[in-house]
C-alpha positions as CSV (number, residue, x, y, z in Angstrom):
1,M,-70.7,49.4,70.1
2,T,-67.5,51.4,70.5
3,S,-65.9,53.3,67.6
4,L,-63.1,50.7,67.5
5,E,-65.5,47.9,66.6
6,A,-66.1,46.9,63.0
7,T,-69.6,47.6,61.8
8,N,-69.4,44.6,59.4
9,P,-66.6,42.4,60.5
10,L,-65.2,40.1,57.8
11,Q,-65.5,36.4,58.8
12,T,-62.7,35.4,56.5
13,T,-60.3,37.8,58.2
14,Q,-61.4,36.6,61.6
15,T,-60.9,33.0,60.6
16,S,-57.4,33.7,59.2
17,V,-56.4,35.5,62.5
18,E,-57.9,32.6,64.5
19,I,-55.7,30.1,62.5
20,L,-52.6,32.3,62.9
21,Q,-53.2,32.5,66.7
22,C,-53.8,28.7,66.9
23,V,-50.6,27.9,65.1
24,A,-48.6,30.4,67.3
25,E,-50.1,29.0,70.5
26,S,-49.3,25.4,69.6
27,G,-45.8,26.1,68.4
28,G,-46.6,24.4,65.1
29,A,-49.5,22.3,63.8
30,T,-50.6,20.1,60.9
31,L,-53.7,20.5,58.8
32,M,-55.3,17.6,60.7
33,E,-54.5,19.1,64.1
34,L,-55.9,22.5,63.1
35,D,-59.0,20.9,61.7
36,D,-59.9,19.9,65.3
37,H,-59.8,23.5,66.5
38,V,-61.0,25.7,63.6
39,T,-64.7,25.6,62.7
40,V,-64.4,25.7,58.9
41,S,-64.3,23.0,56.3
42,K,-61.0,21.3,55.7
43,G,-60.9,22.8,52.2
44,A,-61.4,26.3,53.5
45,L,-58.8,25.7,56.2
46,Y,-56.3,24.6,53.6
47,N,-57.0,27.8,51.5
48,H,-56.5,30.0,54.6
49,L,-53.2,28.3,55.4
50,S,-52.0,28.5,51.8
51,T,-52.8,32.3,51.8
52,L,-51.0,32.9,55.1
53,V,-48.0,31.0,53.7
54,D,-48.0,33.1,50.5
55,L,-48.2,36.3,52.6
56,G,-45.2,35.3,54.7
57,L,-47.1,34.9,57.9
58,L,-46.8,31.2,58.1
59,E,-44.2,28.7,56.9
60,R,-44.9,25.0,56.0
61,T,-42.3,22.3,56.6
62,E,-43.0,18.7,56.0
63,G,-46.7,19.2,56.6
64,T,-46.4,21.3,59.8
65,Y,-47.3,25.0,59.8
66,R,-45.4,27.4,62.0
67,V,-45.3,31.2,62.3
68,D,-42.9,32.6,59.8
69,V,-39.9,34.5,61.2
70,R,-40.9,37.5,59.0
71,V,-43.7,38.2,61.4
72,L,-41.0,39.5,63.8
73,A,-40.7,42.6,61.5
74,L,-44.4,43.5,62.3
75,G,-43.7,43.3,66.0
76,E,-40.6,45.4,65.7
77,Q,-42.5,48.1,63.8
78,A,-45.2,48.1,66.4
79,R,-42.7,48.6,69.2
80,A,-40.8,51.2,67.3
81,A,-44.0,53.3,67.3
82,I,-43.9,53.5,71.1
83,P,-42.7,57.0,72.1
84,G,-39.1,56.8,73.5
85,F,-38.9,53.1,73.0
86,P,-35.0,52.9,72.5
87,S,-34.6,54.6,75.9
88,I,-37.4,52.5,77.4
89,R,-35.6,49.3,76.2
90,R,-32.3,50.5,77.9
91,T,-34.1,51.2,81.1
92,L,-35.6,47.8,81.1
93,Q,-32.2,46.2,80.3
94,N,-30.7,48.1,83.2
95,L,-33.4,46.9,85.5
96,A,-32.7,43.3,84.5
97,M,-29.0,43.7,84.8
98,T,-29.2,45.4,88.3
99,S,-31.6,42.9,89.7
100,G,-30.4,39.8,87.8
101,E,-34.0,38.9,87.3
102,F,-36.6,38.9,84.4
103,A,-37.8,42.4,83.5
104,T,-41.0,42.9,81.5
105,L,-42.7,45.9,79.8
106,V,-46.4,45.4,79.5
107,M,-48.9,47.5,77.4
108,A,-52.4,48.1,78.8
109,R,-54.6,47.7,75.7
110,D,-58.3,48.0,76.3
111,G,-58.0,46.4,79.8
112,T,-55.7,43.6,78.6
113,P,-52.1,43.4,79.6
114,I,-49.9,42.5,76.6
115,V,-46.1,41.9,76.9
116,V,-44.2,44.2,74.5
117,E,-40.6,43.6,75.7
118,T,-38.6,41.4,78.0
119,M,-35.1,41.5,79.3
120,A,-33.3,38.7,81.2
121,G,-30.7,39.3,83.9
122,E,-27.8,37.0,84.7
123,L,-29.7,34.9,87.2
124,V,-32.5,34.1,84.9
125,E,-32.9,30.4,84.1
126,Q,-36.5,30.5,82.9
127,H,-38.2,33.1,80.7
128,W,-41.4,33.6,82.5
129,M,-43.2,35.5,79.7
130,S,-42.9,36.1,76.0
131,V,-43.4,39.1,73.7
132,G,-47.0,39.3,72.5
133,Q,-48.3,37.2,75.3
134,E,-51.6,38.3,76.9
135,L,-51.4,38.1,80.7
136,P,-54.3,37.2,83.0
137,L,-55.6,40.0,85.1
138,A,-56.2,38.4,88.4
139,T,-53.1,36.2,88.8
140,T,-50.2,38.4,87.6
141,A,-48.7,41.5,89.2
142,A,-49.0,43.4,85.9
143,G,-52.6,42.3,85.5
144,K,-53.5,43.5,89.0
145,V,-52.0,47.0,88.1
146,V,-54.4,47.1,85.1
147,L,-57.3,45.9,87.2
148,A,-56.6,48.8,89.6
149,T,-57.2,51.3,86.9
150,L,-60.7,49.9,86.0
151,P,-64.0,50.8,87.6
152,E,-64.4,48.6,90.6
153,E,-67.6,46.9,89.3
154,R,-65.8,45.9,86.0
155,A,-62.7,44.9,87.9
156,E,-64.7,42.6,90.1
157,A,-66.6,41.0,87.2
158,L,-63.3,40.3,85.4
159,M,-61.8,38.8,88.5
160,R,-64.7,36.4,88.9
161,E,-64.3,35.3,85.3
162,Q,-60.6,34.6,85.5
163,T,-60.0,33.1,88.9
164,S,-61.6,30.9,91.5
165,H,-59.7,32.7,94.3
166,D,-61.7,34.6,96.9
167,P,-62.9,37.7,95.0
168,E,-63.4,39.7,98.1
169,S,-59.8,39.4,99.3
170,L,-58.6,40.0,95.7
171,L,-60.7,43.1,95.4
172,E,-59.3,44.4,98.7
173,E,-55.8,43.7,97.2
174,I,-56.7,45.7,94.1
175,R,-57.8,48.7,96.3
176,T,-54.4,48.6,98.0
177,V,-52.7,48.6,94.5
178,R,-54.6,51.8,93.7
179,V,-53.2,53.5,96.8
180,Q,-49.7,52.2,96.8
181,G,-49.0,52.0,93.0
182,L,-47.5,48.5,93.4
183,A,-48.8,45.0,92.8
184,F,-47.4,41.7,93.8
185,S,-47.9,38.1,92.6
186,R,-46.8,35.2,94.7
187,G,-47.2,31.9,92.9
188,T,-50.6,32.6,91.5
189,F,-49.6,32.7,87.8
190,Q,-46.9,30.0,88.0
191,D,-46.2,28.0,91.1
192,D,-42.6,29.1,91.5
193,Q,-43.1,32.6,90.2
194,Y,-43.0,35.8,92.3
195,S,-43.2,39.2,90.8
196,V,-43.8,42.9,91.5
197,A,-45.2,45.5,89.0
198,A,-45.7,49.3,88.9
199,P,-47.8,51.5,86.6
200,I,-46.5,53.9,84.0
201,N,-49.0,56.6,83.5
202,S,-49.1,59.3,80.8
203,D,-51.8,61.9,80.4
204,E,-53.3,60.6,83.7
205,Q,-54.0,57.2,82.1
206,L,-52.3,53.9,82.4
207,S,-50.1,53.3,79.4
208,Y,-47.7,50.6,80.4
209,V,-46.7,48.5,83.3
210,V,-43.1,47.5,84.3
211,S,-42.6,44.3,86.2
212,L,-39.8,42.1,87.6
213,T,-40.2,38.4,88.0
214,G,-38.1,35.6,89.5
215,P,-38.3,32.4,91.6
216,K,-39.8,32.6,95.0
217,D,-36.5,31.5,96.7
218,R,-35.0,34.9,95.6
219,L,-38.0,37.2,95.5
220,H,-39.6,37.0,98.9
221,G,-39.9,38.9,102.2
222,K,-37.9,42.1,102.4
223,S,-36.2,41.5,99.1
224,L,-39.5,41.5,97.2
225,Q,-41.3,44.1,99.3
226,Q,-38.5,46.7,99.5
227,D,-35.4,46.0,97.4
228,I,-37.0,44.6,94.2
229,A,-40.1,46.9,94.5
230,G,-37.8,49.9,94.8
231,L,-36.0,49.0,91.6
232,V,-39.3,48.6,89.8
233,V,-40.7,51.9,91.0
234,S,-37.5,53.7,89.9
235,A,-37.6,52.0,86.5
236,S,-41.3,53.0,86.0
237,N,-40.5,56.6,86.8
238,E,-37.6,56.6,84.4
239,I,-39.7,55.1,81.6
240,K,-42.5,57.6,82.2
241,R,-39.9,60.4,81.6
242,D,-38.8,58.6,78.4
243,I,-42.4,58.5,77.2
244,L,-43.2,62.1,78.0
245,S,-39.9,63.6,76.8
């Protein structure tokens, strides 16, 4: 057990969080729909929902529960605690504007890539990721960067859990990421999505990852390997300075 694990976790809290996540992932759900996914009685489920509504975490409209907009304040407070975040946001915005593509800042939290900010350039027609989204390790460029920081045995185990792709070739790719400081994803997360990501290290540890994503008809060949990759590396170096300054 690590020091971050609760000695006596509260089941009621875990259930409330599970309900909140279920509502968020579904984009809105009724009591009956949630009853199919949450393993508590319907009465207990209703009490949890009513409490979350009273706390301003959920809203209820005509029987459908959705995440309340006031939850945004919690996310903003979390991001404001990131050292140098206003400067980081400007760097990410410049990356999106320069490339025209979809720029993402990802936090590496206990081996899990979590999106903390996104910026869309003028060419973007699809938002490939959303703030707060947990990204898979084996199929996204940002996830591969995180995998490259883990001990090889753990990285291999996680890859086998998350993908049916050949683990040996993927493991070789992760070794290359460690050396080059760059990771690529070519249609493995979403069919039309290509991306490149670079690590942002502070105190010799991976803190964040910056990535750029777009459709494969624009991000391929030399454009992806050199031009886009160069912009991402430049942004990662600039963000590292922002964090350390």
